[in-house]
N, CA, C and O atoms as a GROMACS GRO file, in nm:
protein
  612
    1MET      N    1  -0.560   0.449   1.939
    1MET     CA    2  -0.465   0.531   1.851
    1MET      C    3  -0.544   0.531   1.714
    1MET      O    4  -0.523   0.626   1.639
    2LEU      N    5  -0.624   0.442   1.679
    2LEU     CA    6  -0.687   0.440   1.544
    2LEU      C    7  -0.787   0.552   1.536
    2LEU      O    8  -0.827   0.591   1.426
    3SER      N    9  -0.831   0.605   1.654
    3SER     CA   10  -0.948   0.703   1.639
    3SER      C   11  -0.894   0.827   1.571
    3SER      O   12  -0.978   0.904   1.524
    4CYS      N   13  -0.762   0.859   1.557
    4CYS     CA   14  -0.721   0.974   1.495
    4CYS      C   15  -0.728   0.976   1.345
    4CYS      O   16  -0.716   1.082   1.285
    5ILE      N   17  -0.746   0.860   1.280
    5ILE     CA   18  -0.732   0.836   1.136
    5ILE      C   19  -0.843   0.929   1.067
    5ILE      O   20  -0.800   1.001   0.976
    6GLY      N   21  -0.964   0.937   1.094
    6GLY     CA   22  -1.050   1.022   1.029
    6GLY      C   23  -1.086   1.006   0.891
    6GLY      O   24  -1.078   0.892   0.845
    7LYS      N   25  -1.124   1.097   0.819
    7LYS     CA   26  -1.164   1.075   0.681
    7LYS      C   27  -1.067   1.044   0.594
    7LYS      O   28  -0.962   1.107   0.601
    8ILE      N   29  -1.082   0.951   0.504
    8ILE     CA   30  -0.990   0.890   0.414
    8ILE      C   31  -1.042   0.926   0.277
    8ILE      O   32  -1.162   0.909   0.253
    9PHE      N   33  -0.965   0.973   0.190
    9PHE     CA   34  -1.019   0.994   0.039
    9PHE      C   35  -0.993   0.878  -0.036
    9PHE      O   36  -0.878   0.834  -0.031
   10LYS      N   37  -1.092   0.808  -0.118
   10LYS     CA   38  -1.058   0.707  -0.186
   10LYS      C   39  -1.082   0.728  -0.326
   10LYS      O   40  -1.149   0.824  -0.362
   11LYS      N   41  -1.032   0.644  -0.409
   11LYS     CA   42  -1.044   0.656  -0.555
   11LYS      C   43  -1.186   0.638  -0.610
   11LYS      O   44  -1.252   0.538  -0.581
   12PRO      N   45  -1.232   0.731  -0.686
   12PRO     CA   46  -1.368   0.703  -0.726
   12PRO      C   47  -1.377   0.593  -0.819
   12PRO      O   48  -1.284   0.572  -0.896
   13SER      N   49  -1.486   0.516  -0.818
   13SER     CA   50  -1.507   0.396  -0.913
   13SER      C   51  -1.564   0.451  -1.020
   13SER      O   52  -1.649   0.536  -0.998
   14ASN      N   53  -1.533   0.419  -1.153
   14ASN     CA   54  -1.584   0.464  -1.271
   14ASN      C   55  -1.703   0.345  -1.294
   14ASN      O   56  -1.807   0.381  -1.349
   15GLY      N   57  -1.689   0.221  -1.259
   15GLY     CA   58  -1.788   0.118  -1.265
   15GLY      C   59  -1.773   0.055  -1.395
   15GLY      O   60  -1.842  -0.045  -1.414
   16ASN      N   61  -1.688   0.097  -1.497
   16ASN     CA   62  -1.668   0.037  -1.624
   16ASN      C   63  -1.526   0.023  -1.658
   16ASN      O   64  -1.465   0.101  -1.731
   17VAL      N   65  -1.473  -0.089  -1.596
   17VAL     CA   66  -1.333  -0.099  -1.623
   17VAL      C   67  -1.293  -0.188  -1.748
   17VAL      O   68  -1.342  -0.301  -1.759
   18SER      N   69  -1.212  -0.142  -1.835
   18SER     CA   70  -1.202  -0.226  -1.961
   18SER      C   71  -1.036  -0.268  -1.974
   18SER      O   72  -0.996  -0.360  -2.045
   19ASN      N   73  -0.957  -0.186  -1.896
   19ASN     CA   74  -0.820  -0.213  -1.902
   19ASN      C   75  -0.787  -0.353  -1.813
   19ASN      O   76  -0.822  -0.363  -1.695
   20ILE      N   77  -0.728  -0.440  -1.874
   20ILE     CA   78  -0.710  -0.585  -1.808
   20ILE      C   79  -0.592  -0.561  -1.696
   20ILE      O   80  -0.580  -0.643  -1.605
   21SER      N   81  -0.519  -0.462  -1.704
   21SER     CA   82  -0.422  -0.442  -1.613
   21SER      C   83  -0.462  -0.370  -1.472
   21SER      O   84  -0.405  -0.379  -1.363
   22VAL      N   85  -0.572  -0.299  -1.506
   22VAL     CA   86  -0.641  -0.230  -1.394
   22VAL      C   87  -0.728  -0.334  -1.318
   22VAL      O   88  -0.739  -0.326  -1.196
   23VAL      N   89  -0.788  -0.428  -1.391
   23VAL     CA   90  -0.863  -0.546  -1.340
   23VAL      C   91  -0.770  -0.638  -1.268
   23VAL      O   92  -0.801  -0.683  -1.158
   24ARG      N   93  -0.656  -0.667  -1.327
   24ARG     CA   94  -0.555  -0.741  -1.247
   24ARG      C   95  -0.505  -0.695  -1.134
   24ARG      O   96  -0.494  -0.765  -1.034
   25GLY      N   97  -0.466  -0.557  -1.143
   25GLY     CA   98  -0.430  -0.482  -1.014
   25GLY      C   99  -0.538  -0.486  -0.904
   25GLY      O  100  -0.511  -0.508  -0.786
   26GLU      N  101  -0.656  -0.465  -0.947
   26GLU     CA  102  -0.759  -0.460  -0.832
   26GLU      C  103  -0.781  -0.604  -0.790
   26GLU      O  104  -0.815  -0.609  -0.672
   27TRP      N  105  -0.772  -0.719  -0.845
   27TRP     CA  106  -0.771  -0.834  -0.813
   27TRP      C  107  -0.646  -0.871  -0.713
   27TRP      O  108  -0.661  -0.939  -0.612
   28GLY      N  109  -0.533  -0.821  -0.752
   28GLY     CA  110  -0.410  -0.833  -0.665
   28GLY      C  111  -0.431  -0.775  -0.534
   28GLY      O  112  -0.410  -0.838  -0.431
   29GLU      N  113  -0.477  -0.639  -0.537
   29GLU     CA  114  -0.508  -0.570  -0.405
   29GLU      C  115  -0.616  -0.652  -0.319
   29GLU      O  116  -0.602  -0.664  -0.198
   30GLY      N  117  -0.715  -0.702  -0.381
   30GLY     CA  118  -0.807  -0.786  -0.306
   30GLY      C  119  -0.763  -0.888  -0.240
   30GLY      O  120  -0.798  -0.918  -0.126
   31VAL      N  121  -0.653  -0.967  -0.336
   31VAL     CA  122  -0.584  -1.078  -0.263
   31VAL      C  123  -0.498  -1.037  -0.140
   31VAL      O  124  -0.504  -1.107  -0.038
   32ALA      N  125  -0.414  -0.922  -0.143
   32ALA     CA  126  -0.336  -0.872  -0.050
   32ALA      C  127  -0.423  -0.836   0.073
   32ALA      O  128  -0.386  -0.858   0.188
   33CYS      N  129  -0.537  -0.782   0.041
   33CYS     CA  130  -0.625  -0.741   0.165
   33CYS      C  131  -0.665  -0.870   0.236
   33CYS      O  132  -0.649  -0.879   0.357
   34GLU      N  133  -0.712  -0.961   0.171
   34GLU     CA  134  -0.758  -1.100   0.241
   34GLU      C  135  -0.636  -1.165   0.312
   34GLU      O  136  -0.644  -1.220   0.422
   35TYR      N  137  -0.536  -1.157   0.249
   35TYR     CA  138  -0.398  -1.201   0.316
   35TYR      C  139  -0.380  -1.116   0.450
   35TYR      O  140  -0.375  -1.169   0.560
   36LEU      N  141  -0.371  -0.997   0.431
   36LEU     CA  142  -0.352  -0.918   0.571
   36LEU      C  143  -0.473  -0.944   0.674
   36LEU      O  144  -0.446  -0.947   0.795
   37LYS      N  145  -0.586  -0.961   0.636
   37LYS     CA  146  -0.693  -0.975   0.747
   37LYS      C  147  -0.677  -1.127   0.802
   37LYS      O  148  -0.701  -1.153   0.920
   38LYS      N  149  -0.637  -1.222   0.712
   38LYS     CA  150  -0.594  -1.353   0.774
   38LYS      C  151  -0.491  -1.348   0.874
   38LYS      O  152  -0.495  -1.428   0.967
   39ARG      N  153  -0.395  -1.258   0.866
   39ARG     CA  154  -0.281  -1.238   0.956
   39ARG      C  155  -0.342  -1.156   1.078
   39ARG      O  156  -0.268  -1.139   1.175
   40GLY      N  157  -0.464  -1.107   1.083
   40GLY     CA  158  -0.522  -1.052   1.198
   40GLY      C  159  -0.507  -0.886   1.183
   40GLY      O  160  -0.541  -0.811   1.275
   41TRP      N  161  -0.458  -0.843   1.071
   41TRP     CA  162  -0.431  -0.689   1.057
   41TRP      C  163  -0.576  -0.631   1.018
   41TRP      O  164  -0.660  -0.692   0.951
   42LYS      N  165  -0.591  -0.506   1.071
   42LYS     CA  166  -0.712  -0.420   1.038
   42LYS      C  167  -0.677  -0.326   0.914
   42LYS      O  168  -0.585  -0.245   0.909
   43ILE      N  169  -0.756  -0.351   0.832
   43ILE     CA  170  -0.758  -0.267   0.707
   43ILE      C  171  -0.811  -0.136   0.732
   43ILE      O  172  -0.928  -0.130   0.772
   44VAL      N  173  -0.747  -0.033   0.717
   44VAL     CA  174  -0.777   0.119   0.762
   44VAL      C  175  -0.832   0.177   0.634
   44VAL      O  176  -0.934   0.247   0.636
   45GLY      N  177  -0.764   0.147   0.516
   45GLY     CA  178  -0.802   0.210   0.410
   45GLY      C  179  -0.741   0.139   0.276
   45GLY      O  180  -0.633   0.080   0.281
   46LYS      N  181  -0.818   0.147   0.156
   46LYS     CA  182  -0.782   0.093   0.034
   46LYS      C  183  -0.799   0.186  -0.068
   46LYS      O  184  -0.900   0.255  -0.080
   47ASN      N  185  -0.682   0.193  -0.159
   47ASN     CA  186  -0.687   0.294  -0.272
   47ASN      C  187  -0.707   0.443  -0.214
   47ASN      O  188  -0.789   0.521  -0.262
   48VAL      N  189  -0.625   0.471  -0.107
   48VAL     CA  190  -0.635   0.610  -0.040
   48VAL      C  191  -0.571   0.711  -0.122
   48VAL      O  192  -0.456   0.689  -0.162
   49ARG      N  193  -0.631   0.821  -0.153
   49ARG     CA  194  -0.554   0.944  -0.212
   49ARG      C  195  -0.573   1.048  -0.111
   49ARG      O  196  -0.675   1.113  -0.090
   50PRO      N  197  -0.446   1.056  -0.044
   50PRO     CA  198  -0.448   1.176   0.074
   50PRO      C  199  -0.442   1.310   0.009
   50PRO      O  200  -0.477   1.405   0.080
   51SER      N  201  -0.400   1.337  -0.123
   51SER     CA  202  -0.415   1.457  -0.190
   51SER      C  203  -0.528   1.474  -0.290
   51SER      O  204  -0.528   1.392  -0.382
   52ILE      N  205  -0.617   1.558  -0.290
   52ILE     CA  206  -0.712   1.586  -0.366
   52ILE      C  207  -0.656   1.647  -0.508
   52ILE      O  208  -0.700   1.620  -0.619
   53ARG      N  209  -0.559   1.725  -0.481
   53ARG     CA  210  -0.485   1.793  -0.600
   53ARG      C  211  -0.407   1.712  -0.682
   53ARG      O  212  -0.388   1.749  -0.798
   54ASP      N  213  -0.354   1.595  -0.636
   54ASP     CA  214  -0.256   1.507  -0.722
   54ASP      C  215  -0.310   1.367  -0.723
   54ASP      O  216  -0.273   1.290  -0.635
   55ARG      N  217  -0.392   1.330  -0.813
   55ARG     CA  218  -0.444   1.198  -0.810
   55ARG      C  219  -0.345   1.069  -0.823
   55ARG      O  220  -0.379   0.956  -0.788
   56ARG      N  221  -0.229   1.099  -0.873
   56ARG     CA  222  -0.120   0.995  -0.882
   56ARG      C  223  -0.079   0.950  -0.741
   56ARG      O  224  -0.022   0.842  -0.728
   57LYS      N  225  -0.104   1.027  -0.639
   57LYS     CA  226  -0.045   0.988  -0.492
   57LYS      C  227  -0.158   0.906  -0.457
   57LYS      O  228  -0.260   0.956  -0.411
   58GLU      N  229  -0.143   0.771  -0.479
   58GLU     CA  230  -0.237   0.678  -0.413
   58GLU      C  231  -0.165   0.566  -0.327
   58GLU      O  232  -0.066   0.509  -0.373
   59ILE      N  233  -0.214   0.537  -0.209
   59ILE     CA  234  -0.165   0.433  -0.118
   59ILE      C  235  -0.264   0.314  -0.166
   59ILE      O  236  -0.386   0.331  -0.177
   60ASP      N  237  -0.207   0.208  -0.190
   60ASP     CA  238  -0.290   0.082  -0.223
   60ASP      C  239  -0.382   0.050  -0.096
   60ASP      O  240  -0.505   0.056  -0.094
   61ILE      N  241  -0.298   0.014   0.008
   61ILE     CA  242  -0.361  -0.028   0.140
   61ILE      C  243  -0.307   0.038   0.253
   61ILE      O  244  -0.185   0.052   0.254
   62ILE      N  245  -0.370   0.081   0.346
   62ILE     CA  246  -0.324   0.125   0.492
   62ILE      C  247  -0.385   0.026   0.576
   62ILE      O  248  -0.504  -0.001   0.570
   63ALA      N  249  -0.297  -0.032   0.660
   63ALA     CA  250  -0.346  -0.137   0.747
   63ALA      C  251  -0.268  -0.129   0.882
   63ALA      O  252  -0.154  -0.084   0.890
   64TYR      N  253  -0.340  -0.178   0.987
   64TYR     CA  254  -0.281  -0.161   1.130
   64TYR      C  255  -0.255  -0.301   1.169
   64TYR      O  256  -0.345  -0.385   1.177
   65ASP      N  257  -0.111  -0.327   1.197
   65ASP     CA  258  -0.069  -0.445   1.247
   65ASP      C  259  -0.057  -0.425   1.411
   65ASP      O  260   0.029  -0.359   1.470
   66GLY      N  261  -0.167  -0.498   1.469
   66GLY     CA  262  -0.164  -0.497   1.610
   66GLY      C  263  -0.053  -0.564   1.680
   66GLY      O  264  -0.008  -0.523   1.787
   67GLU      N  265  -0.012  -0.669   1.619
   67GLU     CA  266   0.098  -0.747   1.711
   67GLU      C  267   0.224  -0.634   1.709
   67GLU      O  268   0.275  -0.606   1.817
   68SER      N  269   0.265  -0.581   1.607
   68SER     CA  270   0.388  -0.478   1.618
   68SER      C  271   0.348  -0.354   1.656
   68SER      O  272   0.439  -0.276   1.686
   69ASN      N  273   0.218  -0.309   1.663
   69ASN     CA  274   0.169  -0.192   1.692
   69ASN      C  275   0.207  -0.070   1.607
   69ASN      O  276   0.243   0.042   1.643
   70GLN      N  277   0.189  -0.126   1.481
   70GLN     CA  278   0.243  -0.015   1.382
   70GLN      C  279   0.132  -0.006   1.260
   70GLN      O  280   0.068  -0.100   1.215
   71LEU      N  281   0.127   0.122   1.221
   71LEU     CA  282   0.045   0.152   1.081
   71LEU      C  283   0.139   0.107   0.978
   71LEU      O  284   0.261   0.127   0.979
   72VAL      N  285   0.065   0.036   0.881
   72VAL     CA  286   0.158  -0.021   0.772
   72VAL      C  287   0.102   0.039   0.642
   72VAL      O  288  -0.017   0.023   0.615
   73PHE      N  289   0.190   0.111   0.552
   73PHE     CA  290   0.150   0.148   0.418
   73PHE      C  291   0.190   0.045   0.312
   73PHE      O  292   0.309   0.021   0.293
   74VAL      N  293   0.102  -0.012   0.251
   74VAL     CA  294   0.134  -0.137   0.170
   74VAL      C  295   0.105  -0.092   0.023
   74VAL      O  296  -0.002  -0.041  -0.013
   75GLU      N  297   0.216  -0.118  -0.061
   75GLU     CA  298   0.205  -0.098  -0.210
   75GLU      C  299   0.181  -0.249  -0.265
   75GLU      O  300   0.255  -0.336  -0.220
   76VAL      N  301   0.099  -0.279  -0.345
   76VAL     CA  302   0.066  -0.402  -0.403
   76VAL      C  303   0.116  -0.400  -0.540
   76VAL      O  304   0.083  -0.304  -0.611
   77LYS      N  305   0.199  -0.503  -0.590
   77LYS     CA  306   0.236  -0.526  -0.718
   77LYS      C  307   0.181  -0.658  -0.764
   77LYS      O  308   0.195  -0.756  -0.691
   78THR      N  309   0.118  -0.666  -0.885
   78THR     CA  310   0.067  -0.790  -0.936
   78THR      C  311   0.133  -0.836  -1.051
   78THR      O  312   0.145  -0.758  -1.146
   79HIS      N  313   0.174  -0.936  -1.057
   79HIS     CA  314   0.253  -1.000  -1.180
   79HIS      C  315   0.184  -1.136  -1.224
   79HIS      O  316   0.131  -1.209  -1.141
   80ILE      N  317   0.188  -1.166  -1.353
   80ILE     CA  318   0.127  -1.284  -1.397
   80ILE      C  319   0.238  -1.392  -1.348
   80ILE      O  320   0.196  -1.496  -1.297
   81LYS      N  321   0.367  -1.373  -1.359
   81LYS     CA  322   0.447  -1.493  -1.305
   81LYS      C  323   0.578  -1.431  -1.235
   81LYS      O  324   0.606  -1.313  -1.258
   82GLN      N  325   0.655  -1.503  -1.156
   82GLN     CA  326   0.789  -1.456  -1.108
   82GLN      C  327   0.876  -1.468  -1.212
   82GLN      O  328   0.850  -1.546  -1.304
   83SER      N  329   0.977  -1.400  -1.212
   83SER     CA  330   1.077  -1.404  -1.323
   83SER      C  331   1.217  -1.424  -1.245
   83SER      O  332   1.252  -1.356  -1.149
   84GLU      N  333   1.284  -1.518  -1.299
   84GLU     CA  334   1.427  -1.530  -1.245
   84GLU      C  335   1.512  -1.429  -1.288
   84GLU      O  336   1.628  -1.432  -1.245
   85TYR      N  337   1.477  -1.332  -1.372
   85TYR     CA  338   1.560  -1.225  -1.421
   85TYR      C  339   1.535  -1.094  -1.348
   85TYR      O  340   1.628  -1.015  -1.336
   86ALA      N  341   1.416  -1.066  -1.296
   86ALA     CA  342   1.360  -0.958  -1.235
   86ALA      C  343   1.381  -0.976  -1.081
   86ALA      O  344   1.323  -1.068  -1.024
   87PRO      N  345   1.465  -0.888  -1.010
   87PRO     CA  346   1.459  -0.906  -0.859
   87PRO      C  347   1.347  -0.854  -0.797
   87PRO      O  348   1.276  -0.773  -0.857
   88ARG      N  349   1.317  -0.893  -0.673
   88ARG     CA  350   1.206  -0.839  -0.597
   88ARG      C  351   1.198  -0.684  -0.602
   88ARG      O  352   1.302  -0.620  -0.610
   89LEU      N  353   1.087  -0.625  -0.597
   89LEU     CA  354   1.070  -0.486  -0.588
   89LEU      C  355   1.120  -0.410  -0.718
   89LEU      O  356   1.130  -0.287  -0.716
   90TRP      N  357   1.151  -0.485  -0.830
   90TRP     CA  358   1.198  -0.415  -0.948
   90TRP      C  359   1.096  -0.309  -1.004
   90TRP      O  360   1.132  -0.212  -1.070
   91SER      N  361   0.970  -0.335  -0.972
   91SER     CA  362   0.864  -0.241  -1.030
   91SER      C  363   0.866  -0.097  -0.962
   91SER      O  364   0.815   0.004  -1.010
   92ILE      N  365   0.935  -0.107  -0.838
   92ILE     CA  366   0.907   0.022  -0.769
   92ILE      C  367   1.060   0.110  -0.780
   92ILE      O  368   1.161   0.094  -0.711
   93ASN      N  369   1.037   0.203  -0.886
   93ASN     CA  370   1.145   0.264  -0.929
   93ASN      C  371   1.166   0.394  -0.855
   93ASN      O  372   1.086   0.425  -0.767
   94SER      N  373   1.268   0.472  -0.885
   94SER     CA  374   1.295   0.598  -0.790
   94SER      C  375   1.174   0.698  -0.815
   94SER      O  376   1.144   0.777  -0.726
   95HIS      N  377   1.100   0.697  -0.940
   95HIS     CA  378   0.992   0.788  -0.957
   95HIS      C  379   0.875   0.752  -0.874
   95HIS      O  380   0.806   0.836  -0.818
   96LYS      N  381   0.852   0.611  -0.867
   96LYS     CA  382   0.741   0.569  -0.792
   96LYS      C  383   0.775   0.581  -0.643
   96LYS      O  384   0.685   0.603  -0.563
   97LYS      N  385   0.893   0.567  -0.607
   97LYS     CA  386   0.932   0.583  -0.443
   97LYS      C  387   0.899   0.729  -0.404
   97LYS      O  388   0.854   0.758  -0.293
   98LYS      N  389   0.924   0.821  -0.501
   98LYS     CA  390   0.906   0.972  -0.475
   98LYS      C  391   0.752   1.008  -0.466
   98LYS      O  392   0.714   1.099  -0.394
   99ILE      N  393   0.671   0.937  -0.538
   99ILE     CA  394   0.538   0.952  -0.539
   99ILE      C  395   0.476   0.905  -0.406
   99ILE      O  396   0.399   0.971  -0.336
  100LEU      N  397   0.524   0.770  -0.379
  100LEU     CA  398   0.473   0.711  -0.261
  100LEU      C  399   0.497   0.785  -0.125
  100LEU      O  400   0.414   0.814  -0.039
  101LEU      N  401   0.646   0.812  -0.126
  101LEU     CA  402   0.678   0.900   0.001
  101LEU      C  403   0.596   1.021   0.021
  101LEU      O  404   0.546   1.052   0.129
  102SER      N  405   0.583   1.098  -0.105
  102SER     CA  406   0.499   1.212  -0.076
  102SER      C  407   0.361   1.187  -0.026
  102SER      O  408   0.311   1.259   0.060
  103ALA      N  409   0.291   1.073  -0.087
  103ALA     CA  410   0.157   1.053  -0.030
  103ALA      C  411   0.164   1.009   0.110
  103ALA      O  412   0.077   1.051   0.187
  104PHE      N  413   0.263   0.924   0.158
  104PHE     CA  414   0.266   0.896   0.300
  104PHE      C  415   0.278   1.005   0.378
  104PHE      O  416   0.206   1.013   0.478
  105ARG      N  417   0.365   1.100   0.350
  105ARG     CA  418   0.384   1.217   0.418
  105ARG      C  419   0.264   1.292   0.445
  105ARG      O  420   0.236   1.330   0.558
  106ILE      N  421   0.179   1.317   0.323
  106ILE     CA  422   0.075   1.397   0.338
  106ILE      C  423  -0.033   1.318   0.433
  106ILE      O  424  -0.090   1.377   0.524
  107TRP      N  425  -0.054   1.189   0.406
  107TRP     CA  426  -0.148   1.129   0.503
  107TRP      C  427  -0.102   1.131   0.647
  107TRP      O  428  -0.189   1.150   0.733
  108LEU      N  429   0.024   1.114   0.683
  108LEU     CA  430   0.060   1.131   0.815
  108LEU      C  431   0.055   1.263   0.873
  108LEU      O  432   0.039   1.280   0.994
  109SER      N  433   0.067   1.356   0.791
  109SER     CA  434   0.044   1.505   0.834
  109SER      C  435  -0.112   1.538   0.858
  109SER      O  436  -0.154   1.593   0.960
  110VAL      N  437  -0.188   1.499   0.753
  110VAL     CA  438  -0.330   1.532   0.756
  110VAL      C  439  -0.397   1.448   0.881
  110VAL      O  440  -0.488   1.499   0.946
  111HIS      N  441  -0.355   1.339   0.905
  111HIS     CA  442  -0.422   1.248   1.005
  111HIS      C  443  -0.340   1.274   1.149
  111HIS      O  444  -0.369   1.215   1.253
  112LYS      N  445  -0.252   1.355   1.138
  112LYS     CA  446  -0.170   1.365   1.276
  112LYS      C  447  -0.137   1.243   1.344
  112LYS      O  448  -0.152   1.234   1.466
  113TRP      N  449  -0.086   1.133   1.263
  113TRP     CA  450  -0.042   1.017   1.320
  113TRP      C  451   0.086   1.037   1.398
  113TRP      O  452   0.190   1.076   1.345
  114SER      N  453   0.074   1.009   1.528
  114SER     CA  454   0.208   1.005   1.596
  114SER      C  455   0.253   0.876   1.646
  114SER      O  456   0.340   0.876   1.733
  115GLY      N  457   0.205   0.765   1.604
  115GLY     CA  458   0.250   0.626   1.626
  115GLY      C  459   0.364   0.579   1.523
  115GLY      O  460   0.403   0.644   1.427
  116ASN      N  461   0.401   0.473   1.556
  116ASN     CA  462   0.490   0.395   1.462
  116ASN      C  463   0.433   0.359   1.329
  116ASN      O  464   0.316   0.319   1.323
  117TYR      N  465   0.509   0.370   1.220
  117TYR     CA  466   0.474   0.324   1.089
  117TYR      C  467   0.578   0.274   1.011
  117TYR      O  468   0.696   0.290   1.042
  118ARG      N  469   0.536   0.205   0.898
  118ARG     CA  470   0.634   0.130   0.817
  118ARG      C  471   0.587   0.110   0.677
  118ARG      O  472   0.469   0.138   0.655
  119PHE      N  473   0.663   0.066   0.578
  119PHE     CA  474   0.623   0.049   0.449
  119PHE      C  475   0.646  -0.080   0.399
  119PHE      O  476   0.763  -0.118   0.406
  120ASP      N  477   0.562  -0.162   0.348
  120ASP     CA  478   0.565  -0.288   0.318
  120ASP      C  479   0.509  -0.312   0.158
  120ASP      O  480   0.424  -0.240   0.106
  121VAL      N  481   0.568  -0.416   0.099
  121VAL     CA  482   0.530  -0.429  -0.040
  121VAL      C  483   0.479  -0.584  -0.036
  121VAL      O  484   0.539  -0.674   0.024
  122ILE      N  485   0.360  -0.599  -0.108
  122ILE     CA  486   0.315  -0.725  -0.130
  122ILE      C  487   0.318  -0.748  -0.277
  122ILE      O  488   0.265  -0.665  -0.351
  123GLU      N  489   0.377  -0.852  -0.325
  123GLU     CA  490   0.380  -0.886  -0.466
  123GLU      C  491   0.294  -1.020  -0.485
  123GLU      O  492   0.315  -1.124  -0.422
  124VAL      N  493   0.200  -1.003  -0.574
  124VAL     CA  494   0.096  -1.101  -0.597
  124VAL      C  495   0.127  -1.181  -0.741
  124VAL      O  496   0.128  -1.113  -0.844
  125TYR      N  497   0.148  -1.302  -0.749
  125TYR     CA  498   0.191  -1.358  -0.879
  125TYR      C  499   0.063  -1.453  -0.904
  125TYR      O  500  -0.004  -1.507  -0.816
  126GLY      N  501   0.045  -1.459  -1.034
  126GLY     CA  502  -0.062  -1.554  -1.076
  126GLY      C  503  -0.182  -1.492  -1.165
  126GLY      O  504  -0.184  -1.371  -1.186
  127ARG      N  505  -0.263  -1.562  -1.208
  127ARG     CA  506  -0.382  -1.533  -1.285
  127ARG      C  507  -0.512  -1.533  -1.196
  127ARG      O  508  -0.516  -1.599  -1.092
  128MET      N  509  -0.599  -1.472  -1.230
  128MET     CA  510  -0.728  -1.452  -1.161
  128MET      C  511  -0.795  -1.574  -1.134
  128MET      O  512  -0.854  -1.588  -1.028
  129ASP      N  513  -0.792  -1.683  -1.240
  129ASP     CA  514  -0.856  -1.811  -1.224
  129ASP      C  515  -0.764  -1.911  -1.155
  129ASP      O  516  -0.795  -2.030  -1.159
  130GLU      N  517  -0.646  -1.871  -1.088
  130GLU     CA  518  -0.572  -1.986  -1.030
  130GLU      C  519  -0.515  -1.914  -0.870
  130GLU      O  520  -0.524  -1.796  -0.838
  131GLU      N  521  -0.463  -2.014  -0.801
  131GLU     CA  522  -0.415  -1.986  -0.672
  131GLU      C  523  -0.314  -1.894  -0.689
  131GLU      O  524  -0.221  -1.927  -0.762
  132PRO      N  525  -0.312  -1.763  -0.625
  132PRO     CA  526  -0.194  -1.668  -0.622
  132PRO      C  527  -0.074  -1.712  -0.534
  132PRO      O  528  -0.090  -1.778  -0.432
  133VAL      N  529   0.040  -1.676  -0.576
  133VAL     CA  530   0.155  -1.680  -0.495
  133VAL      C  531   0.185  -1.542  -0.422
  133VAL      O  532   0.202  -1.442  -0.491
  134ILE      N  533   0.191  -1.536  -0.298
  134ILE     CA  534   0.209  -1.389  -0.224
  134ILE      C  535   0.350  -1.398  -0.172
  134ILE      O  536   0.394  -1.499  -0.117
  135ASP      N  537   0.421  -1.279  -0.195
  135ASP     CA  538   0.553  -1.257  -0.149
  135ASP      C  539   0.529  -1.122  -0.075
  135ASP      O  540   0.512  -1.017  -0.136
  136HIS      N  541   0.528  -1.134   0.062
  136HIS     CA  542   0.527  -1.011   0.167
  136HIS      C  543   0.657  -0.966   0.199
  136HIS      O  544   0.733  -1.033   0.269
  137ILE      N  545   0.687  -0.845   0.147
  137ILE     CA  546   0.811  -0.798   0.185
  137ILE      C  547   0.801  -0.680   0.300
  137ILE      O  548   0.759  -0.569   0.269
  138GLU      N  549   0.838  -0.707   0.420
  138GLU     CA  550   0.807  -0.625   0.526
  138GLU      C  551   0.929  -0.515   0.537
  138GLU      O  552   1.046  -0.533   0.503
  139ASN      N  553   0.872  -0.398   0.592
  139ASN     CA  554   0.979  -0.300   0.629
  139ASN      C  555   1.071  -0.253   0.526
  139ASN      O  556   1.191  -0.247   0.554
  140VAL      N  557   1.034  -0.222   0.420
  140VAL     CA  558   1.115  -0.171   0.286
  140VAL      C  559   1.153  -0.038   0.335
  140VAL      O  560   1.067   0.039   0.378
  141HIS      N  561   1.279  -0.006   0.330
  141HIS     CA  562   1.328   0.122   0.377
  141HIS      C  563   1.313   0.229   0.263
  141HIS      O  564   1.410   0.268   0.196
  142ILE      N  565   1.186   0.274   0.246
  142ILE     CA  566   1.158   0.392   0.158
  142ILE      C  567   1.162   0.525   0.227
  142ILE      O  568   1.160   0.627   0.157
  143PHE      N  569   1.166   0.534   0.354
  143PHE     CA  570   1.150   0.644   0.441
  143PHE      C  571   1.306   0.680   0.464
  143PHE      O  572   1.386   0.595   0.505
  144PRO      N  573   1.339   0.802   0.437
  144PRO     CA  574   1.466   0.832   0.479
  144PRO      C  575   1.501   0.837   0.647
  144PRO      O  576   1.410   0.862   0.725
  145PRO      N  577   1.621   0.814   0.688
  145PRO     CA  578   1.648   0.806   0.837
  145PRO      C  579   1.575   0.916   0.902
  145PRO      O  580   1.518   0.894   1.010
  146SER      N  581   1.572   1.028   0.847
  146SER     CA  582   1.525   1.160   0.906
  146SER      C  583   1.383   1.155   0.929
  146SER      O  584   1.330   1.218   1.020
  147ASP      N  585   1.316   1.077   0.843
  147ASP     CA  586   1.163   1.062   0.854
  147ASP      C  587   1.129   0.953   0.941
  147ASP      O  588   1.040   0.971   1.025
  148ARG      N  589   1.194   0.833   0.932
  148ARG     CA  590   1.162   0.720   1.022
  148ARG      C  591   1.138   0.746   1.173
  148ARG      O  592   1.067   0.678   1.246
  149PHE      N  593   1.220   0.869   1.211
  149PHE     CA  594   1.218   0.900   1.357
  149PHE      C  595   1.130   1.014   1.392
  149PHE      O  596   1.116   1.045   1.510
  150ARG      N  597   1.070   1.081   1.295
  150ARG     CA  598   0.983   1.204   1.291
  150ARG      C  599   0.851   1.178   1.326
  150ARG      O  600   0.787   1.088   1.272
  151ARG      N  601   0.801   1.258   1.422
  151ARG     CA  602   0.655   1.258   1.476
  151ARG      C  603   0.578   1.372   1.396
  151ARG      O  604   0.613   1.490   1.394
  152TYR      N  605   0.481   1.324   1.339
  152TYR     CA  606   0.386   1.417   1.271
  152TYR      C  607   0.284   1.461   1.364
  152TYR      O  608   0.223   1.379   1.434
  153GLY      N  609   0.261   1.589   1.369
  153GLY     CA  610   0.149   1.630   1.462
  153GLY      C  611   0.173   1.733   1.556
  153GLY      O  612   0.084   1.769   1.633
   0.00000   0.00000   0.00000
């Protein structure tokens, strides 16, 4: 089933990162990838941009969970610390959901994926010089019911 994945567009690396939030985000994505690999998942793509025209549409991680036989789109959010005032998933607002949903649909269509898929969020808390805390939120309902049962291809 993974043979249909084909070419994946990745974010170009400019090699000179000065923004600390970008560095922290890349660290969080690396932590999330290692976490998924330890769970036995196959990383299909990282920082995937399925649309050449719109660079805002980026999927942090695409992974395959062999145990559930699902392709999983993963959004990674990195925070310095957990807040008792901010609920889980607070940083994924309606605008971000719209961009993510569009990116997922493009990827599914381009790669003619006909298998099961879902959306997970991994929140990574901590600093780069300490042990991170990982909160893996599975099967976040970003896809409308009409999409969840739709087959692309």
